[in-house]
C-alpha positions in Angstrom: 10.8 -9.3 20.3 13.6 -7.1 18.9 13.5 -7.6 15.3 16.0 -6.4 12.1 14.5 -4.5 9.9 14.7 -7.0 7.3 12.7 -9.1 9.1 9.7 -6.7 9.3 10.2 -6.0 5.7 9.4 -9.4 5.4 6.7 -9.8 8.0 5.1 -6.0 6.0 5.6 -7.9 2.4 3.6 -11.1 3.9 1.0 -9.2 5.1 0.1 -7.2 2.7 0.3 -10.4 0.0 -2.2 -11.7 2.2 -4.6 -8.6 2.1 -4.3 -8.5 -1.9 -5.0 -12.1 -2.7 -7.8 -12.3 -0.4 -6.4 -15.7 1.4 -4.8 -14.7 4.0 -1.9 -16.6 2.9 1.1 -15.8 0.4 3.4 -18.6 -1.4 7.3 -18.3 -1.5 7.3 -17.6 -5.5 5.0 -14.3 -4.2 7.2 -13.2 -1.4 10.3 -13.8 -3.6 8.6 -11.6 -6.3 7.6 -8.4 -4.0 11.1 -8.2 -2.2 13.5 -8.9 -5.3 14.7 -12.1 -3.8 15.2 -15.4 -5.1 13.1 -17.9 -3.4 16.4 -20.0 -1.7 17.0 -16.5 0.1 13.1 -16.7 1.2 13.0 -19.8 2.5 15.9 -18.6 4.7 14.5 -16.3 6.1 11.0 -17.7 6.7 13.1 -20.2 9.1 14.0 -18.0 11.3 10.8 -16.1 11.3 9.6 -19.4 12.1 11.7 -20.2 14.6 10.8 -17.0 16.1 7.1 -17.9 15.9 6.0 -15.3 13.7 4.8 -16.8 10.7 3.4 -20.9 10.4 4.6 -22.5 6.9 5.8 -25.8 5.4 8.6 -26.5 3.1 6.4 -26.1 -0.7 3.4 -25.0 1.1 1.8 -21.8 1.6 3.0 -19.0 4.3 0.6 -17.3 7.2 1.2 -14.4 9.4 0.8 -15.8 13.2 -0.7 -13.0 15.3 2.0 -11.8 16.5 3.6 -11.4 13.4 0.2 -9.7 11.9 0.1 -7.1 15.0 4.0 -6.6 13.9 3.3 -6.1 10.7 0.2 -3.8 10.8 2.3 -1.8 13.7 4.9 -0.9 10.8 2.5 -0.1 8.3 1.1 2.4 10.6 4.4 3.5 11.1 4.9 3.9 7.7 1.7 5.4 7.3 2.2 7.9 9.8 5.7 8.9 8.8 4.4 9.4 4.7 1.3 12.2 6.2 3.8 14.0 8.6 6.6 14.4 5.4 3.8 15.3 3.2 1.6 17.9 4.9 4.4 18.9 7.5 7.7 19.2 5.4 6.2 19.5 2.0 7.6 16.1 0.6 5.8 15.2 -2.6 3.4 12.3 -2.6 5.9 10.3 -4.8 9.2 11.2 -2.5 7.7 10.3 1.2 7.5 6.4 0.4 11.2 6.0 0.2 11.9 7.9 3.0 9.4 6.4 5.0 10.8 2.8 4.6 14.0 4.1 6.2 11.6 5.7 9.4 9.3 3.0 9.7 12.0 1.0 11.9 12.3 3.3 14.7 11.0 1.3 17.6 9.7 4.5 19.9 6.2 3.5 20.4 6.0 7.0 21.9 7.1 8.7 19.4 4.6 7.4 16.9 1.4 7.9 19.5 3.1 11.4 19.5 3.5 11.6 16.2 0.2 10.2 15.6 -1.7 13.0 17.9 -0.1 15.7 16.5 -1.2 15.2 13.4 -4.6 14.6 14.5 -5.0 11.6 14.4 -5.4 10.5 10.1 -7.1 8.2 9.1 -5.6 7.8 5.6 -2.3 8.4 4.6 -1.1 10.8 1.1 -1.6 7.5 -1.5 -4.7 7.3 0.1 -4.4 4.0 2.3 -6.3 3.4 6.0 -3.6 4.2 8.4 -4.4 1.6 11.4 -4.7 3.2 15.0 -2.9 2.3 17.8 -4.8 -0.9 18.2 -4.4 -2.4 14.6 -7.6 -1.2 13.7 -8.2 0.0 9.6 -11.0 2.2 8.4 -12.4 0.0 6.3 -13.1 1.4 2.7 -16.0 0.2 -0.2 -13.3 0.6 -3.4 -13.1 -0.2 -7.4 -10.6 -0.1 -9.9 -11.0 2.9 -11.8 -11.4 0.1 -15.1 -14.1 -1.4 -13.0 -16.2 1.5 -13.5 -18.9 1.7 -16.2 -19.0 4.7 -19.0 -20.8 7.6 -18.1 -20.0 7.0 -14.5 -18.5 9.6 -12.2 -16.6 8.9 -9.5 -13.8 9.6 -6.8 -9.9 9.2 -6.2 -9.4 7.8 -3.2 -6.6 5.6 -3.8 -3.8 4.6 -5.8 -2.5 0.6 -5.6 1.6 1.2 -7.4 3.2 3.9 -5.0 6.2 3.9 -7.0 7.7 6.7 -8.0 7.6 6.7 -11.4 3.7 6.0 -11.3 3.2 8.7 -8.9 4.8 10.9 -11.2 2.9 10.0 -14.4 -0.7 10.3 -12.0 0.6 14.1 -11.4 1.1 14.7 -14.8 -2.3 14.3 -15.6 -3.3 16.6 -12.8 -4.9 14.3 -10.8 -4.8 14.1 -7.2 -6.8 12.3 -4.2 -10.2 13.1 -4.1 -10.4 14.5 -7.8 -13.7 13.8 -9.5 -13.3 11.7 -12.4 -15.7 10.6 -15.2 -15.7 7.8 -17.6 -16.2 8.9 -20.9 -15.4 5.9 -23.4 -13.5 2.6 -23.7 -11.6 1.0 -26.2 -12.7 -2.4 -26.4 -9.2 -3.5 -28.5 -7.0 -2.7 -25.7 -9.0 -1.2 -23.1 -8.0 2.1 -23.1 -10.1 4.8 -21.1 -10.6 8.1 -22.1 -11.3 10.3 -19.3 -12.4 13.9 -17.3 -10.7 15.1 -14.9 -11.6 18.6 -13.7 -13.3 19.5 -17.2 -9.9 18.2 -19.0 -10.1 15.1 -21.6 -6.9 12.5 -21.0 -6.4 9.0 -22.7 -5.0 6.5 -19.8 -4.2 3.1 -20.0 -6.0 0.0 -18.8 -2.8 -0.7 -16.6 -3.1 2.7 -15.1 -6.9 2.3 -15.0 -6.1 -1.3 -12.6 -3.9 1.0 -10.2 -6.4 3.8 -9.9 -8.5 3.0 -6.8 -12.1 4.9 -7.0 -15.1 5.0 -5.2 
């Protein structure tokens, strides 16, 4: 089935929302907010996707991907994360640069290209941000992750991923001297606003609760 890049982006956004909220579904407003669009515009696209049997939904109801829609979304995520890994590992892009470029490259349709890219990279399981890369069968490596904000005072943990892939957030993470697989120790937490003092490689840093909610650890 031939899909436009816009249609693919809708499927990917629906999949990520449904995983994030744990329901397997998304509301129109959630989808509109994710794509920075008006609900009316989202409704029009959903009608097209429903006609192509990629989503199930009723007016004012929740949106759910069909099996075909879900398969397409996972394939797009695989392509995106393989490109991010290639750009980071082979072309020396920084981890805050790879997302925007991968957003363009992910829409290339050649199955052979992505199978060969995966092989060339050594069948990676995670992208530079720590997100799992689904294999060609759509299977993700499962991780048991918590946010840094959930870690008890005095506990050590290891950063394995970030929830926020925006350039500004990733640049801030780098400025703290923090990278994937770095060890973090929670030293203290302010009762008033949840601000944390953490140890990163022997350096104490103060970070906000919002920051801690976007760092995933094991």
